[in-house]
N, C-alpha and C positions, 0 to 999 in steps of 0.2 A: 227329111223337112218338118214331119211332125214333130219329133224332137225338138228342132229348131223353134217352133212355132211356142211350144210349150215353154222352152227356156224365155221367149221373147215375152210372153203372156206373164210369166213369174215376174219377169223384170219390170213389167208394165206394172202390174200389182204393187211390186216393192216401191216404185217411183209414186205410185198413188198414195201409198201410204206415207212417205216421206213429205208430200204435198200436205196430206191431212196435219202432221206433226208440225210442218213449219207454218201453218194457216193459223196455229193457236199462237197468241202473243206470248203467253206465259211459257210456253214450250221453247220458241224461239229464243227467250230470254235465258231459259236453262241452259240450251245448247251453247249460247254464246258466253255463258258464264263458266261452263265446263271448258271450253276452248281456251280460254282467257287463263283459268286455273291452271291447266296442263302447261301453258306457257310458262308462267310463273314458277310453277313447281321444276321445271326442266332446267331453268337459268338460276333462280336465285334460291336460297338456304330458307328452310322454314322459317327460323327466327328474322328474317330480312322482310317479310312482309306479315300483314292480317287480313283475315276474311270477315265479312259482314261487320263492320266495325264502324261506330259513330264518330267520325272524324272531329265533329264540332261537339264540345262539352255540352251536356244536357238537351241534346238533341236526340229526336227519335227516328231521325234519318239513318239508314246504315248503307254504306256504299259496298260493293262485291268484294273489294281488294284495295288495300292501302299500303303501298310500300314505305318501309322506314326509312327516312334519310336522316344521318346523323346530323345533330343540331348541338350548338354549344360544347360541352366536354363529355357528359356521358347522355344526355337527352336526345330526343329525337323528335321530327315532326312527320306529317303523312302527307304522301303523295297519293290523292285518290285516283283510281281507275276505275271506270265503269263501263260494261259492255252494253250496247246497244244495235238492233238489228230491225230496222225499219224494212223489212223484205217486201211488203204488199206495195210500199210507195216506190222500192226500187225495180219489182216486177213490172209496175206500171210503166215506168221510164223503159224497161227493156222492151215491153210490147209496143210502147210509142215509137221506138227505133224502129221496129219491124214495119210499122205502117209506113214511115216515110213521111209523116204528115208533119210538118214544123210547127204547126200550132199545137198539136196534141203534145209533141215533144217539148215545147217550152212549157206547158203546163203542167206536164208531169215532172219536168226539171224544177219547176218552182215548188212543186209538191213536196219532192223529195228534200230539197233545200229546207223547206221550212219545218219539216220534220226533224231533220239533223239540228237546225237551230234551236228547236225546242227542246231537244234533249241535251243541248250544251247548256241551254240555260238552266235547266232544272240540274243538271250536274254542280254548276258552279252555285247555285242557290243552296243547294242542299249540303254540298260536301265540302265546298272551300271557306276557309276561316283561318287568315294568318293570325298570329304565329301559331296557331296550332297545327295548320297545314300548310303546303305551298300555296303561292299565289295563283297557280294554275292546277289543272287537273287533266288527266288522259280519258277521251272517250274510245273505247275499243269497239271497231266494226269487225265482224268475225269473217268476212270474206274479202277477198283481194278485189273482186270485181267491184264490190260496194264501195271499198276504200278509194279504187281507183277513179271511181264516178264521183266520189266526193272531192278528189283532187282537181279533177277536170271541171268541175263547176265552182272552182276557186273558193272552197270552203276551208281550206287551211289557213289563210290568211284571215278571212273574215271570223272566223270562230276565235282565232288567237286575239283578235283585237278587241271584238266586242265582249266575248265571253270569258278569255283566258282559258281557253280549252284547246289542247292538241289532239288531233285525232290519228288512229294509227290502226293499220292491219295487221294481220297475223305476222309477217315478216316485218315490218317497221316496228311492231310491238316487240318483236324479239330483238332488234337491233337496240333499241332504246334501252331494255332490261340489260342487255351485254354492255353496254355505255355506263350504266348506274352501277353493274357489278365491277367494272374496271375502276370506277370511282370509288367504290368501296374498298377495294384491294390498294389502291394508292392511299387512301388514307389510313389505312391499316398500317401500311408501311411507315407513311409519316408519323404516326405515333409510336411506332416502333423505333423508328429512329430518333425520336425526341427522348425516348426512354435511354436508347444505347449512349446518346450524349450526355445526358443526366449520369448515368453509370460511369462514364469515362471521366466527367467531372470531377465526380466523387473520387474515382481513383486518383486523380491527378492530385487532389488536396491529400489523399494519404499518402502518396509518394513525396509530396512536399513535407509532411511532417514526419515521414520516415528518413527522408534527407538529413531534416534538421536532428532528430534523435541519432542517425548515424552518425553524424559530423561531430555531435557532442561527446558519443562512445568514442569516435576516433580520438578527439582532443585527450579524453580521459586514459585510453590505451596508451598515446604517445607520453602523457604526463607519466603514467605509472612506469614506462618503459625508461624515461628518464630516471625515474628515483631508483628503479633496478639498477640501472647503471651505474649511478651514483652511489647508492648502498653497496652494491658489489665492488665497485673500486676502491671504496672506502676500507671496508673488510678485508678484501685481499690484501690491500696493501700493510695494513694492520696484522694480519696473519702472517705476512712475509716477515714484517720486521719482528716479532715474535720467534719466528723459526730461525733468523738469522742470529738473534740473540741467542737463542739455545744451542744453536750450533757453535757460535762463538765461545760462549761458557764451556761447552764440551772440549773445544780445541785448547781452551787455558788451562783446563783441567788437566788434560791430556800433557801438556808442556811441563807442568807443575810436578808432575809424576816423573817425568824424564830428568 
């Protein structure tokens, strides 16, 4: 029992330390950024996204992560992704649920909605600027519970409509990135397919040239064969006549001798 109490005391101390860490806004932001970076590293290749990048030219605002989406032939545009962690407002709402007081719950819900809306507005203002970026960005919410609460509060449609911001929890973020990765692979295959068709077209042209040259060569070979046949036939007949005349001369000479 004493050992169990000691373990519980140590665990309680660890939880208290975690609460202290999460109570710091900057630390929470770092934790969310680390989690988002781990998801991106797991799914995308390093050259497919940038970190701490100014997605708007000549802007001092840098977004935590930006995925490079292919654009035109060899260019790309950025898809900004920023993590936000309104833990205090979320905890207030959870505590309000525990009280069961509808007035407190409504007040806490509105406070969380307002915080997330402000985050969405900041992300759109600072990081979204077509044609340098997509016309939307993604807000990453680091916990599934926070994301589920945002969905239950109807923020998915509201943020898309008012600020062109999509929200994503850890699982949703992974699903989005997997979809993007499949798109990248499909695009790469399409590019390779176009190259293959180009090569096949060039080969077809070369085959047509080859056939033309071969046909000409065949005509020349046929013509040469005809000339050889003609030459051999004429020369052979001439030689046969000479041989017959020689044979005839020899026979006449032999008859004269007799």
